[in-house]
C-alpha positions, 0 to 999 in steps of 0.5 A: 228580151224579157220572159215571165219565167226562166226558160230551160234550154237543153243542148244535146250532143253525142260526144264531149270530143266533137270539137266544132259543135262544143265550141259553138255550145260553149260560146253561146252559153258564155253569151247567155251567162253574160247577158241573160243569166236570170232568164235562161237555165242551160243544161247539156246532155252529152255522151262521155267516154269513161277515161275522157278528159273533161273539156273546158265546156264542163267546167262552167258552173252555169251550164248544168250537165247530164252525162250518159256514159258510153260503154261501147267502142264499135261504131255499130254499137254506138249507133244504138247506144247513143240515141237510146242513152241520150233519149233516156237522159233527156226523158229523166231530165224533163221529169225533174224539170220541164224542158222549154226548148231542145237544141239538137245537132246533126248527130245520132243523139237526136234520132229518138229525142226529136219525135219525143219532143214533138209528142211532148210539145217541146220546141226542138231546134236543129243546128245543122252544122253539117250534112253527114250524108253529103260529107260521105258523098263528096269526100268518100264516094267519089274517091272510092272504088268497088266494094268500098264505094258500095259500102260508102253509098249504103252508109250515106243513104242510111245517114240520109234516112236518119237525118230526114227523120230528125228534120221531119220532127223538128220545128226549125232548122238553123244554118250558118250560111246561104250555101248551107241552106242551099245544100240542105234544101238540095238533099232534103227538098221538103224542109226548105220552109223550116230553114233559118239562116242565123250566122254565128260569130266569135267573141271579138274581145277574146279573139283580138289582134296582138298589140306587138306581134314581133314580141309575140313571135319571139315569145312563142319561139320564132323570129320576128322576120319570119312569115308564119303560115299556120294550119289548125285542124284535123288531119283527115283527107278531106281537110286537104292538108296533103294538097297544102303540103304539095303547094308548099313544094312550089313555094320553095323557090320564092326565097320567102323566110317562111315557117309552116306551123301545123297544129291539131289532135293526133289521129290515124292520119298524122303519120301519113302527113309526116311521111309526106313532109319527109318525102317532099323535103319540107324542112320548114314545117313544124308539128305542134300537136293540139292547141287550145285556149290562150296558146291557140290565140297566141298562135292565131295572133302571131301568124301571118296567114292561116290556111284552110285547104279543105277539099271536102265541103266546109259548111262554115268555119269557126277557125276562120272567124277566130283567125280573122278576128285576130287580124290574121288573113285566111286562104281557103279553097272554094268549098262552101260556106267559108267562101261567104266569109272570105268574100266579105273580107275580099270585097273590103280589100277590093277583090272579092276572091283575093283570099279564095283559090280559083280551084282546089289544086296545089298550084291554085293554092300556092298562087293565092298563098303567094299573093298574100305573103308577098304583100308589103308591110303596109299592105299587110297591115291594111289587110289585117285591119280589114280582117278584124273589121269584117268580123267586128261588123259582120260576125261579132258574137254579141250581135249574132248570138243575140239574134240566135238566142231570140229563136230559143 
């Protein structure tokens, strides 16, 4: 990939704390730094709360930062503040150094930048990690009643209008799965010719299986004979952790030496989850809090199973890719793009739906979990090998990221 001059890429995001999007940006920038450091210059335009902890993303010297500080806390105030601040920061940045390509996200910060980029003839690509209007439709509207339901419908409509506005102005829309393309075309029928499927990957040298899992289990405080079932993520209702805990109640009688590890950032939903654990009398559940970096990788390597019990739509899952790259099987509900990932593992195993539940119910989840945990040591070793092989072949960051960079 040769260019006559250095291209200036600008990534735009609302918050430093938006996990999945920032992980994606961080991985992509790391790849650019490694392979195309002389051909690209990268800048991140992002909002930062005054007392927010600086994540690893900002510690990379290769990635220049343009921060706009967020003063307001209320949602309706942020609705105005973020688009204006992001636009003004990008406008000033373009005045100092010409922007060659804007990489936007499905967030408020894109609302004013997208039309400005078209007027200034700056190519703008939209990374569509999710569809906010769809998330509300599936996760909130169906379970609410009365005024709350009406409020959710109105919010979904407003988000749909905002997203349609951004989609109209951008040059290309990049999605990570066929499911995502199908859903986006369903909600925005006129954008189908702008959509490009470009599957993302993980750094297989960073996320790799442990050479000695038994020793690793002991190192992190568990017995080598215990089966570690790992959940990593947020505690929102659409993440389905409540469903997973209900399924654990059905696994009690199997007599498996199982330990359940739940890790994620503390939020307003965590107390409800802890109450449910007490109510169901689940004594083998451990809460670890937020895991990052090497500690997260150690738990992914040591785990015998990662569960993603989401009941809301999952357009893609970097966590699943990271676990599979570490050789850890993943069980998930059939709720979107994650199904495409796990079906590839399943086909190599001999059953395309081996790691995917039949329904989004506790019973179905417990059945799929049981069939994985009951595998013999030889079968389990073979499954771990298949998980790793699938990522190396189909989702390696160097291969997939390079295709993505060519679009810039």
